[in-house]
N, C-alpha and C positions, 0 to 999 in steps of 0.2 A: 444329159446331166439331169439328175433329179433336183427339182426345185424345192427349197425349204418350205415346210408347213408353217403357216403364219396364223396367229390368233390376234384379233383386234379387240382389245378390252375397251368397253365403252363404245362398241361398234354400232350401236343404235343412234348415237349422236351424229351431228352433221359431219364433223371431221372424220370420225371413225368410219362411218358409212361410206364416205367418199374415198378414203384410202382403201378400204376393203374392196370396193367396186373397181377401182383402178387396178389393183393388184390381181384381182380375179380375172379381169379382162386380159391381163398380160399372161395368164396361164398359171398363176400361183394357186396352190390349194389354200384357201382362206376360210377361217371360221370366225364368225362374229360372236363376241361375248357380251353379256349384259348381266345385271343383277337378277333379271328375270329371264330364264331360258325361253319361255314362251315369246317374250318380246324380241329376243334375238332371232329365234326361228322365223318369226313373222317378217322381220326386217330382211333377213337373208333371202326369203322367198320372193320378196318384192324387188330386191336388187338383182336377183338372178345370177347368171354366169357360174353356176355351180356352188355358190356360197352356201355355207351351213351355219347354224346358230346353236348356242347353248349357254349355260351359266358360265360366268367368268372363270371360276375355279376349275371347271371341267375342260374348257377349251384350251387353257394355257398348259394343262398337263400333257397334251398331245402335240404341242407346237414346238418348232425349232426356234422361231423368232416370235416374240410377244411385243405388240405395239399398244401402248397405253394411251388412250385418247379420252381422258376425262377432265372435267373442270378442276381448277386448282382447289376448290373447296372439298372436292371428293378424292383428291390425289392420295393423301396419306391413308385414308381408310381403305381405298381400293388396293393400294400397294401392299398393305399389311395382310389383306385377304388372300392375295395371290402369292405372297412371298415364299411360303413353304413349297410352292409348286413350280417355281421358276429358278431354283438353284441350278447352276450350271448352264443356264440358257442365256440367250442374248435378248435383252429387253430394251425397247426403244420408248423413251418418255417424250411425249409431245406437249407436256403441260406448260402453260404460260401462267405466271402468277398474277392474274387479273383479280383485283379486289373491288367489286362493285360498291358504290356507284361510280367511283373515280377511275374508270378503266383507261382513261387517256393519260393517266399519270403512272410513271414507273414505280412499282412497289415490290421490289425483290424481297424474298424472305430472309430471315436471319442467317440461314445456311449459305446465302450468297446467290443461289439460283434454285429454281424448282428442280433442276436436274441433280444438283448436289443434295437436295433434300431427299429425292428419290433414292439416290445411292445410299444415303444413311439409313433409310428405312429398309431397303432390300438387302443390304450387307455386301460383304466382299465376295460372296459366292456367286454373285450375279454380274455378268458383263453388261454394263449400261452405256447406252449412247442416247443422245437427245437430238431431235430433228423435227421438221414440219411445223415450226413455230410461226412462220410468216406467210403461209400460203392460205388464201381464202377458201374455206370449205365449199362455199356455194359454187365457186368456179371449178374446183377440183371434181365436183360431182357432175360436171357437164363434159361432153365429148368435144372439148376445145383445147387449144394451146393456152395454157394458163399463163405462160410467159413469166415464170417465177423460178428463181433458184432456191434450192433447199440446202441450208447449211447444216452439216452433221458434226456433232461434237462427241468426243469420247477419248478416254485415255488409252484405248486399244486401237491402233491404226487399222488392223485387219477387220475388226468389228465395224469401225466407221466405214471401211470400204464396202462391206456387205450392204450397209444401208444406203450408201451412195448409189450402189447398183440398183437397189430397190426403187429409189427415187427416179433413176434414169428409166427403169422399166415402166414407171407410171407416166412417162411422158414429160417429166420435169428434168431439171439438171441438178443432180446431187453434187455437192462440193464439200471437201474436208474443211471443217472450221477449227480444227485443233482440239486441245484438251477439253475435258468435260467442264472445267471451270469457265471456259469461254462461252458456254451456253448462256450465261447471264446477258451477254450482248444481244443475242437474238431474242431472248425472252423480253428484254426491256424494249427492243425495237418494235415489238407488237403493239405496245401502247402508243408509240409514236405513229405507227401505221393507222391505227384506229383514229387518232387525231387527224391525220392527213385525209382519211376517208371523209370525215365530217367537214373539215375546213375547205377542202378542194372538191368535194362532191365526187369522190373516186369510188368506183364500184369494186372494192377489194384490192387496195394497193398492195404490191409485193416488192421484192427486191431482185435486182439483177447485178451481178458482179461484172464490171467492165474489164476490158483488156483481153489479150490473147492468152488463155490459160493453157499451160502444158500439163497434162495429167501426171500426177506423181508416180514414181516407179513403184511397182508392187513390192 
């Protein structure tokens, strides 16, 4: 089976680089995107595993799945830049609406969540899911068991399933989290986890869903 080509927008950042590295190690063809093609190419060379780099708008044009890993402050601008090039594609938004300096307080946008804001910017021609909100990037970048579940949200069950499979391939456990509107819960939880990290001196708190989960039927 041919694996989908993946572009990681903002792939020179901590989360993007870690996701790209994990997916490339799992055998996926992955290209790192950045505003600067040179920066992306340098990061790809350093990460290895066949990763390539290029400008954001160039890498998304040749991808089947686009994973957006930029800070909330850069989300709208980045999405508007790539919007013409992702029509008909599956886009994964990882954005958490953190507003410095009060990152330990939940501050969801007027749209209800960063994911809903992303859908509004990209339009109906793009299939959008959101994921990877609650996994510590510095742990993801190491060859260790992160011990964290990844909740995946989206209105298209099949699209969610594809990203659940990506999370599994990365050595995590991907779980369906329901409709895109539910992304607000995971986005808000990030601020709580940051608070937990500081209060309890945790090195990258994450979440695990308890109970014996039976995978949903395809």
